[in-house]
N, C-alpha and C positions, 0 to 999 in steps of 0.2 A: 848351117841346119842343125838343129838339135835332136838327137835321137833319144828313143824311150824304150822301157821294158815295163810291160802292163801285168807282168806275173811273176814275183818271186817271194822267197819265203824265207823266214828268220829263226832264231832260236825259240822264237814265241810258238811256234809249232814244230816241224820236223827239218827246219834248216839247220845249217852248222855254223853260221855267221850270226852274231848279235845283231839288232837292228841298226846300232852306229856303226858297227863293222861293215855291214852291207851297204850302207850308205856311202861309206867312204870307199868301198871297193868298187860301186858303181861310178862313182866320181872318177876314181882313176881309170876306168874304163872308158871315159869319156862321153858316158852318157849324160843327159840333161834332166831326165826324170825318170822314176821308178814308182810303181804302185806295189804297196806291200799288202801282200794276199794270202796271210797264213790261214790255215785250215781252221775254220769255226773260233776264231778268236779274233780280237783287235788289239790285243795287249801289247804288240809290239809297234803299234803306229804312233804313238804319242812320242816315244824314244827317237823314232826314225824321222818323225816332223820337226824334232828339234835339233837333231844333227844335220837334216837337210838344210834348215834355216841358217845354221852356223857355217856350213862350207858351201852353200849356193847350189844345192842341188833339189830340184823341184819333188817333193815326195807326195804321191797320191795314196790318201787313207782308203784302205780297201780290206776285203776279205775273202776267202774262197769257202763256200759252204757246200757241203756234201748234201745231194738232194737224192730222195727216193725214184727209182725208175726201173722198171722190169725189163728195160731193153739193153742194159749196159751199166756202166759207171757213169755217174752224171754229177758235175759240180758247176755251180754258178759263182762268177766273179762279182762283187759289188765293188764299184770304183766310186771314189768321191764320196764316201759316205760321211755321215755326222758321226764321229767316234763317241759324241757325248749324249746321243740319242737313248734315251732310258728303255724304250721298246727294243731296241737293238741289243743292248748291254744284256736285258733280262733274258732274250732268247737264245743268245751265244753262251750265257752261264748255264742255262738249262743244258745245250748241247755238252758243254764241258761235264757237267754232272753224268750225263749218259756216256760220255767216253771215260771217265773215271771208272764207272761201273764195269764197262766193257774191259778195261785194262786188268780189273781184278780177276774176270773171268778167264783172260789169256794167261795171266800168271798161275791161277790155279791149273788149267790145263797143261801149262808147261812143267809145273810141280808133278803133276799126274804123270807125265811121261818120263819121270825120274829126274828132272833137272834141279840141281840145287841153286836157285835162283831167288832173291828176295826184290821186295819193291824197292828199296833203297839202291840195289843195284842198277835198277831200269832207270832211275830217277837220276843218278850220277851219270850215267851216258846221256841222259837228256839234258844236262847241265841245269837242271831245276825248273826247265821249260815244260811245255806240254809233251806229254808221252804219247807215242804212236808205234805203229808195229816196227819202222826202221830201229827204233831204240830197243825194242825187244830182241830185234835180228843181232844187233851187236852186241847185247849183253849175251846172248847165246853163243857168239863167236868168243867172246871174252872167257866165257866158261868152258871152252874147248869142246863144245857138243858140235861144231861145225867149223869149216875152215873160212867160210865167207858168209856175208850178209845175204847174198843170193841164196845159197845153200839152205841158210837158215829160212828163207820164204819158201824156197820150193818144198822143203821137207816137213815143215811145221806152220808157217803163218799164211800161206796163200790160202784164197778162198778155196773151201773145202778139205783144207790141211788139218790135222789133228787138233791144232792150237788155235785155229781161226775162229773168230766170233764176229758175228755181224754187228753193225752199229745203227744206232737210231739216225735216221734222216728225215728232213722235213719235205713235204711234198712240195713238188716244183712251184705251184702257185704260191704256196705260203712262203718259201724261200724268196720269190720274186717280189712278194708284197712286204716282206721284211725289208729288203733291200730298198725299195722305193720310199717306204715310211720313214727310213732313216735319209732320204733324200741322195740315195746313190743311184748309180748306173748300172741295172742287171745286165750281165753278158754270160751267154752260153760258153763255158770253158772247153777246151779241147774236144770238139764234137766227135772226133774218131773213136771216143770210148763208147759212143752209143752204138755198140756192134750190132745189136740185134735189129737195126733198122736199116733198110735198103734206101737208096737215095729218095725214092717217092715218100716212104715212111717217114724219113727224116725231114722233109719239107712239111709234111703233114703236122709233125710233132713241132717243129719250130714255128709254124703258124700258130699252133695253140699256145705255146708259150709266148708270143708277139700279143696274143690277146689277153694275157696275164700280166703283159707289161715289159716283156723282154725288149732291151734295146741295142743288142749287139752280140756278134759271134765273134770268137776268137780264132779267126781264119789261119792266122799264122802261129805255127806251134812246131817244135823240133821233130816231133813225130809224124806229122801230117806228110802226106805224099803230095806232089805237084798237082796231081789230079784231084785230091782231095781239097787242097787249098782253093783250087779254081772252082769247084763246086760249092765250097761255103762262102766264097766271096759272091758268086751267082746269087746263092740264096738272101745274101745281106742286100745285094743290089736290088734285087727283084723286090723285096720286102720293105725297102727302105729303112735297114738298121745298120748300126755301126759295124765297119769292119776292123777288129782290132787283132793284137797279138803278143805273145810273151815268150820267155825262155822257160817258166816253170824253174827257175833256177833253186836250187836246194843246198849249193856247196858240196861238200864230200858225201853227203847222204845220197846223191844222185849223180853219180860219175859221168862225164861224157859231155855235159852241157855246160855253158857259160853264160854269164848275164849279157844280155842284149843281143845274144844270138838265137833266133827263133826259126829261121830257115835260110840257109845259105847266105846269101849277101843281102837279104831283104832286111829293109829298116823301116820303122815307122817313125813319124816326125811329131814335134810338139803341136803340130796344128791338130792332131788327133784329139789331145787334151783339151785342147782350146773348144773343139767340137762338143765334147763331154759335157764341157763347163755350161755352154750354151744351152745343150739339152736339158741339163740338170736344174737350171734356172726356170724351167718349164714345167717341172715336176709338181 
């Protein structure tokens, strides 16, 4: 039986492995399929698909979209998207422009705090890929302003910190619609981050998302407790949507996790991808 990981990141966003390196790494770990889900970009998909075809690993084109939500941090995964879809490209390019504006503001705030940091320094850390807060954190460490990236987040970059700048996010219904228009499968990522909702509130919110076209819940995730997993499975089964899972693997940018490991010995098989493909054919 082949096992899969439906939530991984490359250097196209905030991962430390290039798309090709990640595909080879997954193959070496014995996985049969992975979904490339970089933040607000599809730039790593083409390279990953080509490498997957070359070495015999099924690569699922995907994206992870940041979504506006007053009840916590919310992300939506889009699996099996058409990466050539013009509407998808246009909207993700808009998100990238908004991200660039945010990065410039973060840099200005760090300079205002007395740090001698230039955009080129952060870009070098990012390896020429998409810049995010983890890259600012690493640059702060390189500059000798903190000892660790975690300290940089705690002192400067976390929400409410002196260098934190909020970013533009789509509304949930718009992000779901975007994924559906690109022939993808919208999945609620790591629902434990919706910390402002009690179980009843979460179910009500999930029902609203389903009304907009949500097709699955990422129940299996490294930070979910056994009780949370059981509840997310219950919600998915009750409302007849997919139960998915992923490691959220970032490489060295997110120590402690590993590709293909999303909760203990839990494994998801290729049959889930087959189910997704059947579902997509009806979108």
